N, C-alpha and C positions, 0 to 999 in steps of 0.2 A: 610543404608543410601543411597546407590547407587539406590536402587529402588524408593526412594522418589526422588531423583534428576531426574531419567529417567521419572516418572510420571509428574513431574512439566514441564520438557522439553516438553513432549507429548502434554499437555495442552496448552502450550505457542505456540507450533508450529501450533497446531489445531486452536487455536484462530487467529493466525497471518495469516494463510490461508484464514480463513473466512473473516477477515477485509479486506485484499488485494483483494479478490474476489469481495466484496462488493464495495469497492473504485474503482475497475477496471470496474464494471458494471455501476456504477454512472458516471464515467469519460467518458465511451463509450456513454452512453445515452446522455450526455451534448453535447458532439461533434456531435452525430447524429442529435440532435435538431438544432444545429447550422447550419448544411448542410441543413436541412429541411426549415430553415427559410430564406427568401430572404430579408426580411426587419429586421429592429431591430438588425442588425448583432453585432455592438459594444457591446450591452447589453449581447446578447447571448454569444459572444467571452469571456466576462468577467466571466460570470457563467461557461462556459466550462473550463477556466484556473483555477477558483476557486475550481472546482472539481478535476482537474487533479493535481494541485500542491501538495495537501496533499497525494495523492497517490505516487507521486514521492519521497517526502520527507520521507513517511513512507517506501517505498522500499529501500532508502538509509540508513535510520536509521537500518532497519532490516539487510542489507548486512554488515554494519559497526559492528553491534553487533556480527555477525558471524566470521568476520574478526578478531576482537578483542579476541573473544572466541578461535579461532584457534591459534593466536598468544600466548595467554596466555597458551593453552595446550602444545604448542611447547616448551616453556621455563620453 
């Protein structure tokens, strides 16, 4: 049973790293586009924050999950 838990944790961790990497890349590209554009800044800023917000929320969820798991393992 511990091997199954370890394999599930490995798959979840790998998936999380890939998703966070993708989100970080999209957020970076959106901010780079914003800096490159001199006109149409409000629309570009909205797009940039639209790409950044899910990244921040995903990272907070990921950290909260690990904090909850560590707390549960400690008790």
